[in-house]
C-alpha positions as CSV (number, residue, x, y, z in Angstrom):
1,M,-142.2,118.9,71.6
2,S,-145.9,118.9,72.5
3,K,-147.2,122.1,74.0
4,G,-148.5,122.3,77.5
5,G,-148.6,125.0,80.1
6,K,-146.8,128.3,80.2
7,L,-143.1,129.0,80.3
8,I,-141.8,131.8,82.6
9,L,-138.2,132.8,82.2
10,F,-136.1,134.8,84.7
11,S,-132.8,135.9,83.3
12,A,-130.2,138.3,84.7
13,P,-126.5,138.7,85.3
14,S,-125.2,136.6,88.1
15,G,-125.9,138.2,91.5
16,S,-129.0,140.2,90.4
17,G,-131.3,138.3,92.7
18,K,-133.2,136.2,90.0
19,T,-132.7,133.0,92.0
20,T,-134.3,134.6,95.1
21,I,-137.2,135.8,93.1
22,V,-137.7,132.4,91.4
23,R,-137.6,130.6,94.8
24,Y,-140.2,133.0,96.2
25,L,-142.5,132.5,93.2
26,L,-142.2,128.7,93.5
27,E,-143.6,129.0,97.1
28,Q,-146.9,130.6,95.8
29,P,-149.2,127.6,95.2
30,E,-151.8,129.6,93.2
31,L,-149.2,130.1,90.4
32,N,-148.9,126.3,89.8
33,L,-145.2,126.6,89.0
34,A,-142.5,123.9,88.8
35,F,-138.8,124.6,88.4
36,S,-137.0,123.5,85.3
37,I,-133.7,121.9,86.4
38,S,-130.9,122.8,84.0
39,A,-128.2,120.4,82.9
40,T,-124.6,121.5,83.3
41,S,-121.1,120.2,82.8
42,R,-119.6,122.4,85.5
43,P,-118.3,120.6,88.6
44,R,-120.8,120.1,91.5
45,R,-120.4,122.5,94.4
46,T,-120.3,121.0,97.9
47,K,-124.0,121.3,98.9
48,E,-125.5,120.7,95.5
49,K,-127.4,117.5,94.6
50,D,-127.8,115.9,91.2
51,G,-131.4,116.2,89.9
52,V,-132.2,118.8,92.5
53,H,-129.9,121.8,91.7
54,Y,-128.8,120.6,88.3
55,Y,-128.5,117.5,86.2
56,F,-124.7,117.2,86.4
57,M,-122.9,115.7,83.4
58,T,-119.4,115.4,82.1
59,T,-118.5,117.6,79.2
60,S,-118.5,114.6,76.8
61,E,-122.0,113.5,78.1
62,F,-123.3,117.0,77.5
63,K,-121.9,117.0,74.0
64,Q,-123.6,113.6,73.3
65,H,-127.0,115.2,74.3
66,I,-126.3,118.1,72.0
67,K,-125.6,115.7,69.1
68,K,-128.8,113.9,69.8
69,G,-130.9,117.1,69.8
70,D,-132.0,116.6,73.4
71,F,-131.8,120.2,74.4
72,L,-134.4,122.9,74.0
73,E,-131.5,125.4,74.4
74,W,-127.9,125.1,75.5
75,E,-124.8,127.3,75.7
76,E,-121.1,127.1,76.4
77,V,-121.1,129.8,79.0
78,Y,-117.4,129.6,79.7
79,R,-114.9,127.2,78.1
80,D,-116.1,123.6,78.6
81,S,-118.7,124.9,81.0
82,F,-122.0,124.0,79.3
83,Y,-125.6,124.8,80.6
84,G,-128.8,123.7,78.9
85,T,-132.5,122.9,79.2
86,L,-133.4,119.3,78.4
87,K,-136.6,118.9,76.3
88,S,-137.5,115.9,78.6
89,E,-137.5,118.2,81.6
90,V,-140.1,120.6,80.2
91,E,-142.1,117.7,78.9
92,R,-142.1,116.1,82.4
93,L,-143.3,119.2,84.1
94,W,-146.0,120.0,81.4
95,A,-147.2,116.4,81.7
96,A,-147.7,117.0,85.5
97,G,-149.9,120.0,84.5
98,K,-147.5,122.7,85.7
99,N,-146.3,126.0,84.4
100,V,-142.6,125.9,84.0
101,I,-140.3,128.5,85.6
102,F,-136.7,128.9,84.6
103,D,-133.7,130.6,86.3
104,I,-131.7,130.8,83.1
105,D,-128.9,132.8,81.4
106,V,-129.8,135.6,79.1
107,A,-128.9,133.8,75.8
108,G,-130.8,130.6,76.7
109,G,-133.8,132.6,77.9
110,L,-134.0,134.5,74.6
111,R,-133.7,131.2,72.6
112,I,-136.7,129.6,74.4
113,K,-138.7,132.8,73.9
114,R,-138.0,132.6,70.2
115,K,-139.1,128.9,70.1
116,F,-142.3,129.4,72.1
117,P,-143.2,133.1,71.7
118,K,-146.9,132.8,72.8
119,E,-146.3,130.5,75.7
120,T,-143.4,132.4,77.2
121,L,-143.1,135.3,79.6
122,A,-139.4,136.5,79.6
123,V,-138.4,138.7,82.5
124,F,-135.1,140.4,82.9
125,V,-133.9,141.2,86.4
126,K,-131.8,144.3,86.5
127,P,-129.4,144.9,89.4
128,P,-129.0,148.4,90.9
129,S,-125.6,148.7,89.3
130,V,-122.6,146.7,88.1
131,D,-120.7,147.9,91.3
132,E,-123.5,146.5,93.5
133,L,-123.3,143.2,91.5
134,K,-119.6,142.9,92.3
135,I,-120.4,143.4,96.0
136,R,-123.1,140.7,96.0
137,L,-120.9,138.2,94.1
138,K,-118.0,138.8,96.6
139,K,-120.4,138.3,99.5
140,R,-121.3,134.9,98.2
141,S,-117.7,133.7,98.7
142,T,-118.2,130.8,96.2
143,E,-115.8,131.9,93.5
144,S,-112.3,133.3,92.9
145,D,-111.7,136.9,92.0
146,D,-111.0,135.8,88.4
147,K,-114.3,134.1,88.1
148,I,-116.1,137.2,89.7
149,N,-114.3,139.5,87.2
150,M,-115.4,137.2,84.3
151,R,-119.0,137.4,85.6
152,I,-118.8,141.2,85.8
153,A,-117.5,141.5,82.3
154,K,-120.3,139.2,81.1
155,A,-122.9,141.2,83.1
156,S,-122.2,144.4,81.1
157,V,-123.0,142.5,77.8
158,E,-126.1,140.8,79.4
159,L,-127.5,144.2,80.6
160,A,-127.5,145.4,77.0
161,T,-130.0,142.6,76.1
162,A,-132.7,143.8,78.6
163,P,-134.9,145.5,75.9
164,Q,-135.3,142.1,74.2
165,F,-137.3,140.7,77.2
166,D,-141.0,141.1,77.7
167,K,-140.6,142.8,81.1
168,V,-137.7,144.2,83.1
169,I,-137.8,144.2,86.9
170,K,-135.3,146.5,88.7
171,N,-134.1,144.8,91.8
172,Y,-133.3,147.8,93.9
173,D,-135.6,146.7,96.8
174,L,-136.2,143.0,97.1
175,D,-139.7,143.3,98.5
176,I,-140.9,145.5,95.7
177,A,-139.2,143.2,93.1
178,L,-140.9,140.1,94.6
179,K,-144.4,141.8,94.5
180,E,-143.8,143.0,90.9
181,A,-142.6,139.5,89.8
182,H,-145.7,137.9,91.5
183,Q,-148.0,140.3,89.7
184,L,-146.4,139.7,86.3
185,V,-146.6,135.9,86.6
186,A,-150.1,135.9,88.1
187,D,-151.4,138.0,85.2
188,F,-149.5,135.8,82.7
189,V,-150.9,132.5,84.0
190,G,-154.3,133.9,84.5
191,V,-154.5,134.0,88.3
192,T,-156.5,136.7,90.0
193,R,-154.5,138.0,93.0
194,K,-156.0,137.6,96.4
195,E,-156.7,140.9,98.1
196,E,-153.8,142.1,100.2
197,E,-154.5,141.3,103.8
């Protein structure tokens, strides 16, 4: 893979608020960010669009891409539920002159950081507590209690990886977390922040 812009990774247990933070950062034009769309073999949810939310594939299509070495990183998050970052996706965004931002699981984020240590800023978003995480996941109403319990069990393991990231943002207060994330990314991509109005 040819090298291009910067890579900014946001990883966290499900429900920590990383997606909200990433969406906010994408709206800041001075950061010159583009979102890396992940590939997944999980079924599409009602409002999701292929090529917008994810590149949706069947499990066998996903495995074909693994065989061909098309992924920068991939993981079987749950049985037959694969997620990964296509090399072609990062190449496409770098070719457009963008810095690439990821909303990515912990293991995948650390894999990219190992492959591109100098070009990558890896940020871990920490929820206030595992109990708060459970409340947030239940509020979403997108998954069964079993799925939520699986995510909570996984969250405890993921929280232990926080020290392996470059920076940790504690998302106790969203406004503070957004400001902190903006500052980290602005510093990393070399943007001087406009004076606060």
